[in-house]
C-alpha positions in Angstrom: 41.7 -158.9 -11.0 44.4 -161.3 -12.1 43.8 -165.0 -12.5 45.6 -167.5 -10.4 47.4 -168.8 -13.6 48.7 -165.3 -14.5 50.0 -164.8 -10.9 51.7 -168.2 -11.1 53.4 -167.4 -14.4 54.6 -164.1 -12.9 56.0 -165.8 -9.9 57.7 -168.5 -12.0 59.3 -165.7 -14.1 60.7 -164.0 -11.0 62.1 -167.2 -9.6 63.7 -167.9 -13.0 65.3 -164.4 -13.0 66.9 -165.0 -9.6 68.0 -168.5 -10.6 69.9 -167.0 -13.6 71.7 -164.5 -11.4 72.6 -167.1 -8.8 73.9 -169.4 -11.4 76.0 -166.6 -13.1 77.5 -165.7 -9.7 78.1 -169.3 -8.9 75.9 -168.9 -5.8 75.2 -172.2 -4.1 72.4 -170.8 -1.9 69.0 -171.5 -3.2 65.9 -169.4 -2.5 64.3 -170.5 0.7 60.5 -170.5 1.2 61.0 -167.7 3.8 62.9 -165.4 1.4 61.1 -162.5 -0.2 61.7 -161.9 -3.9 60.3 -158.7 -5.6 60.5 -156.9 -9.0 59.5 -153.5 -10.1 60.2 -151.2 -13.1 63.0 -148.8 -12.2 66.0 -147.2 -13.9 68.4 -148.1 -11.1 67.3 -151.6 -10.2 64.6 -154.1 -11.0 64.8 -156.9 -8.5 65.4 -157.4 -4.8 66.1 -160.6 -2.8 65.8 -160.5 0.9 66.9 -163.5 3.0 65.0 -164.3 6.1 67.3 -164.2 9.2 64.7 -165.0 11.8 61.7 -163.4 13.5 61.0 -160.3 11.4 64.6 -159.7 10.3 65.6 -159.8 6.7 68.8 -158.9 4.8 69.0 -157.7 1.2 71.3 -159.7 -1.1 
């Protein structure tokens, strides 16, 4: 089982990754506390950012 500290460091790294991309694309929208950020090892992609639209609706960005 992972410690709370290791999970916190992992989440901070994910937020940092998305911050770098948003800054490079000059995106003004910040991550909301209802957005879902995820990472996984893959050859085609490694990150996904879904923005909460309301209720159970999300959109991928």
